[in-house]
C-alpha positions as CSV (number, residue, x, y, z in Angstrom):
1,M,69.1,141.2,89.1
2,T,65.6,142.5,88.9
3,E,64.7,144.0,85.5
4,K,64.3,147.8,85.6
5,K,60.9,149.4,85.1
6,I,60.9,151.6,82.0
7,I,59.6,155.1,82.5
8,V,58.7,156.9,79.2
9,V,59.4,160.6,79.5
10,V,57.5,162.9,77.1
11,G,59.6,166.0,76.3
12,A,62.7,164.4,77.7
13,T,64.9,167.1,76.0
14,G,62.7,169.9,77.4
15,A,62.3,171.6,80.7
16,Q,60.1,169.4,82.9
17,G,60.8,166.1,81.2
18,G,64.5,166.9,81.1
19,G,64.6,167.1,84.9
20,L,63.0,163.7,85.2
21,A,65.3,162.2,82.6
22,R,68.3,163.4,84.4
23,A,67.0,162.2,87.8
24,I,66.5,158.6,86.4
25,L,69.9,158.6,84.8
26,A,71.6,159.9,88.0
27,D,70.2,157.0,90.0
28,P,71.4,153.8,88.3
29,D,70.3,151.7,91.3
30,G,66.9,153.2,91.5
31,G,65.1,150.5,89.7
32,F,64.0,152.6,86.7
33,A,65.2,152.9,83.1
34,L,64.7,155.9,80.8
35,R,62.9,155.8,77.5
36,A,63.2,159.3,76.3
37,L,60.5,160.6,73.8
38,T,61.4,163.4,71.5
39,R,60.4,164.8,68.2
40,N,64.0,164.9,67.0
41,A,66.2,162.0,68.1
42,S,69.2,163.5,66.3
43,S,69.2,166.7,68.4
44,D,72.2,167.4,70.6
45,K,70.1,166.9,73.8
46,A,68.7,163.6,72.5
47,R,72.1,162.3,71.6
48,E,73.4,163.3,75.0
49,L,70.7,161.3,76.7
50,A,71.5,158.3,74.5
51,A,75.1,158.6,75.3
52,R,74.2,158.4,79.0
53,G,72.3,155.2,78.5
54,A,68.8,156.3,77.6
55,E,66.6,154.6,75.0
56,V,65.7,157.5,72.7
57,V,62.5,157.2,70.6
58,E,61.0,159.6,68.2
59,A,57.3,160.2,68.8
60,D,54.7,163.0,68.6
61,I,52.1,163.5,71.3
62,S,49.4,164.0,68.5
63,D,50.0,160.6,67.0
64,E,48.1,158.0,69.1
65,A,49.5,155.0,67.2
66,G,53.0,156.1,67.4
67,L,52.6,156.9,71.1
68,T,51.1,153.6,71.9
69,K,54.0,151.8,70.2
70,A,56.4,154.0,72.2
71,F,54.7,153.2,75.5
72,E,54.6,149.4,74.9
73,G,56.5,147.4,77.5
74,A,56.9,150.4,79.8
75,Y,55.8,150.6,83.5
76,G,54.9,154.2,83.5
77,A,55.1,157.6,81.7
78,F,55.5,161.3,82.5
79,L,53.2,163.3,80.2
80,V,53.4,167.0,79.6
81,T,52.3,169.4,76.9
82,N,53.6,172.8,75.9
83,F,50.7,175.1,75.5
84,W,53.0,177.9,74.1
85,D,53.8,175.8,71.1
86,H,50.4,176.5,69.7
87,G,48.3,178.6,72.2
88,S,45.2,176.5,71.7
89,P,43.2,175.1,74.6
90,Q,41.5,172.8,72.3
91,K,44.7,171.3,71.0
92,E,46.0,171.1,74.6
93,K,43.0,168.9,75.5
94,E,43.2,166.8,72.3
95,D,46.9,166.0,72.9
96,A,46.1,165.1,76.5
97,A,43.3,162.8,75.3
98,T,45.6,161.2,72.7
99,M,48.2,160.5,75.4
100,A,45.6,159.1,77.8
101,Q,44.3,156.7,75.1
102,A,47.8,155.6,74.2
103,A,48.6,155.0,77.9
104,R,45.5,152.9,78.3
105,S,46.1,150.9,75.1
106,A,49.7,150.2,76.2
107,G,48.6,149.1,79.7
108,L,50.8,151.6,81.6
109,R,50.6,151.0,85.4
110,H,51.5,154.6,86.5
111,V,51.2,157.9,84.6
112,I,52.1,161.3,85.9
113,W,50.3,164.1,84.1
114,S,51.8,167.5,84.5
115,T,48.9,169.8,85.0
116,L,47.8,173.1,86.6
117,D,45.0,174.4,88.8
118,D,41.6,175.5,87.3
119,T,41.6,179.2,88.0
120,R,37.8,179.3,87.6
121,D,37.4,177.4,90.8
122,H,38.3,180.6,92.7
123,I,37.6,183.3,90.0
124,P,34.5,182.3,88.1
125,L,33.8,183.5,84.6
126,G,31.3,186.0,85.9
127,D,33.9,187.6,88.3
128,D,34.9,190.9,86.7
129,R,38.1,191.2,88.6
130,M,39.8,190.0,85.4
131,P,38.6,189.6,81.8
132,T,37.4,186.2,80.5
133,L,39.6,185.1,77.6
134,M,38.8,182.9,74.6
135,G,35.2,182.9,75.7
136,T,35.4,180.3,78.5
137,Y,38.8,180.8,80.4
138,K,40.4,183.1,82.9
139,V,43.9,181.7,82.4
140,P,43.7,179.5,79.3
141,H,46.9,177.5,79.8
142,F,45.9,176.7,83.4
143,D,42.3,176.0,82.8
144,A,42.7,173.8,79.7
145,K,45.2,171.6,81.5
146,A,42.8,171.3,84.4
147,E,40.0,170.4,82.1
148,A,42.2,167.7,80.5
149,D,42.6,165.9,83.9
150,Q,39.2,164.2,83.3
151,V,40.4,162.4,80.2
152,F,42.8,160.4,82.2
153,T,40.2,159.5,84.8
154,E,37.6,158.7,82.1
155,A,40.1,156.5,80.3
156,G,40.8,154.5,83.5
157,V,44.5,155.4,83.3
158,P,46.2,155.1,86.7
159,T,47.3,158.7,87.1
160,T,49.0,161.1,89.5
161,F,48.0,164.7,88.8
162,L,51.1,166.8,89.3
163,R,50.2,170.5,89.6
164,T,53.1,172.7,88.9
165,T,53.7,176.4,89.3
166,F,55.8,179.4,88.3
167,Y,59.3,178.5,87.2
168,W,62.2,180.5,88.7
169,D,63.9,179.8,85.3
170,N,61.6,182.5,83.9
171,F,63.9,185.1,85.6
172,L,66.7,184.0,83.1
173,G,64.6,185.1,80.2
174,P,62.3,188.0,79.5
175,M,61.5,188.4,83.2
176,R,65.1,188.8,84.2
177,P,66.0,191.9,86.3
178,Q,66.0,195.1,84.2
179,R,68.0,198.3,84.5
180,D,65.9,201.5,85.0
181,Q,66.8,204.8,83.4
182,D,69.3,205.5,86.2
183,G,71.0,202.1,85.6
184,R,69.7,200.5,88.8
185,L,68.6,196.8,88.7
186,T,64.9,196.3,89.2
187,L,62.6,193.3,89.3
188,P,59.2,194.3,87.9
189,L,56.5,191.8,88.9
190,A,52.7,191.9,89.1
191,M,52.4,190.4,92.5
192,G,51.7,193.4,94.8
193,D,52.6,192.3,98.4
194,S,51.5,188.7,97.9
195,K,53.7,185.6,97.9
196,L,54.5,183.8,94.7
197,A,54.8,180.0,94.7
198,G,57.8,179.3,92.6
199,I,60.0,176.3,91.8
200,A,63.2,175.4,89.9
201,V,62.0,173.6,86.8
202,E,64.5,170.9,87.4
203,D,62.7,170.1,90.7
204,I,59.5,169.3,88.9
205,G,61.1,166.3,87.2
206,R,62.9,165.3,90.5
207,T,59.6,165.4,92.3
208,A,58.0,163.3,89.6
209,Y,60.8,160.8,90.1
210,G,60.0,160.7,93.9
211,I,56.4,160.0,93.0
212,F,57.3,157.1,90.7
213,G,59.5,155.7,93.5
214,R,56.5,155.7,95.9
215,G,54.3,154.1,93.2
216,A,50.8,152.9,93.8
217,E,50.0,155.0,96.8
218,F,50.0,158.1,94.6
219,I,47.7,156.8,91.9
220,G,44.6,158.9,91.7
221,R,46.1,161.6,93.8
222,T,46.7,165.3,93.1
223,V,50.1,166.6,94.2
224,S,50.6,170.4,94.2
225,I,54.2,171.5,94.2
226,A,56.4,174.5,94.8
227,G,60.0,175.1,96.0
228,E,59.3,178.2,98.1
229,H,56.7,180.9,98.7
230,L,58.3,184.4,98.3
231,T,57.1,188.0,97.9
232,G,58.5,190.2,95.2
233,A,60.6,191.9,97.9
234,D,61.9,188.5,99.0
235,L,62.9,187.6,95.5
236,A,64.6,190.9,94.9
237,A,66.6,190.5,98.2
238,A,67.7,187.1,97.1
239,L,68.8,188.4,93.8
240,T,70.7,191.2,95.5
241,R,72.6,188.6,97.6
242,A,73.4,186.5,94.6
243,L,74.4,189.2,92.2
244,G,76.2,191.5,94.7
245,E,74.3,194.4,93.4
246,E,71.0,195.9,94.8
247,V,67.9,194.7,93.0
248,T,64.7,196.6,93.8
249,Y,61.3,195.0,93.5
250,V,58.8,197.1,91.4
251,P,55.2,196.0,91.8
252,V,53.5,196.3,88.5
253,P,49.7,196.9,88.5
254,F,47.7,194.1,86.8
255,E,46.1,196.5,84.4
256,A,49.4,197.9,83.4
257,L,50.6,194.4,82.5
258,R,47.3,193.6,80.8
259,A,47.6,196.8,78.6
260,Q,51.0,195.8,77.2
261,E,50.9,194.9,73.5
262,W,53.0,191.7,73.4
263,P,51.1,188.5,72.7
264,G,49.9,186.8,75.9
265,A,50.0,190.0,78.0
266,E,46.3,189.6,79.0
267,E,46.8,186.0,79.9
268,S,50.0,186.7,81.8
269,A,48.2,189.5,83.8
270,N,45.4,187.2,84.7
271,M,47.8,184.5,85.8
272,F,49.7,186.9,88.1
273,Q,46.4,188.3,89.5
274,Y,45.3,184.7,90.2
275,Y,48.6,184.0,92.0
276,A,48.3,187.2,94.0
277,E,44.6,187.1,94.9
278,V,44.0,183.3,95.5
279,P,45.7,182.3,98.8
280,E,44.5,178.7,98.3
281,F,47.1,178.3,95.5
282,I,49.9,178.5,98.1
283,A,47.9,176.8,100.8
284,V,47.8,173.5,98.9
285,R,51.5,173.6,98.2
286,D,53.0,172.1,101.4
287,L,56.8,172.5,101.0
288,D,57.6,169.9,103.6
289,F,55.5,167.4,101.8
290,V,57.2,168.2,98.5
291,R,60.6,167.9,100.1
292,G,59.6,164.4,101.3
293,L,59.2,163.4,97.7
294,N,62.3,165.4,96.5
295,P,64.9,165.8,99.3
296,A,67.0,167.9,97.0
297,L,64.3,170.5,96.6
298,Q,66.0,173.8,96.0
299,T,65.3,177.1,97.7
300,F,65.4,180.2,95.6
301,D,68.8,181.1,97.1
302,Q,70.2,177.7,96.1
303,W,68.8,178.0,92.6
304,L,70.3,181.4,92.3
305,E,73.7,180.2,93.4
306,E,73.6,177.6,90.6
307,H,72.5,180.1,88.0
308,K,73.9,183.4,89.0
309,D,76.5,183.4,86.2
310,A,73.6,183.3,83.7
311,F,72.5,186.7,85.0
312,T,75.9,188.3,84.5
313,G,77.2,186.4,81.5
């Protein structure tokens, strides 16, 4: 029997990494074995992965020596950062560089780096449609990830750049449908009449698994993904079907979102304005191509069917 290739998954107990971890474990004949990286190997999620046959290793993406050791003997790795852990573009880039150097030192043959588009390619810093944030960014968590792409190239790491997008799972949290003063369900969203490229977070990992399966042909390539492109009205109509109660889309002006006082409101407004006003973001996300990598790619209706109890529970 051919020995399985080890895939190291950073954030294996998290959102994106968890999807890939489950995809590997669900395909025992797929030729890959899971080495799950986590900061806490004793967590319930880590122990669940171990019980299903994963090798669980504690490591921190800021520790190059520890990461290099965790990568040793592996074929590839899925690398992701969580900007919202710290909110620092500089730390985002430092962590990416640490992972790139560790991948190079360990001789990994295929890395997938979870990244995002550089919003400044379409809305330059001098464009006053939206404010510049932190001095050099329009949407810091997008732009910093995009800037980090170069550290993998410069380190000579064989990398696929996987550009993600808006998670439908956000609708289960603070962006869930809200009741207005009359008790009617509404979906407030700063998208105007534009389409939003969205995806089930589980499908990010599943698509990464498809890329690992295709191997060398994807090294050096950028793959931009989504599950469906839907307007706010489309999203509300799907929610209406799933919940059995009318949900009305309420377009929120960008400036109204930007003026809110919660942390990240300005960045969130800039992000949605970018989604709404840059059609190229959707144009590069070919759904048929993504489905070729991930035949189980969910539509929004399918995702809602799986999660509708979470809206009413």
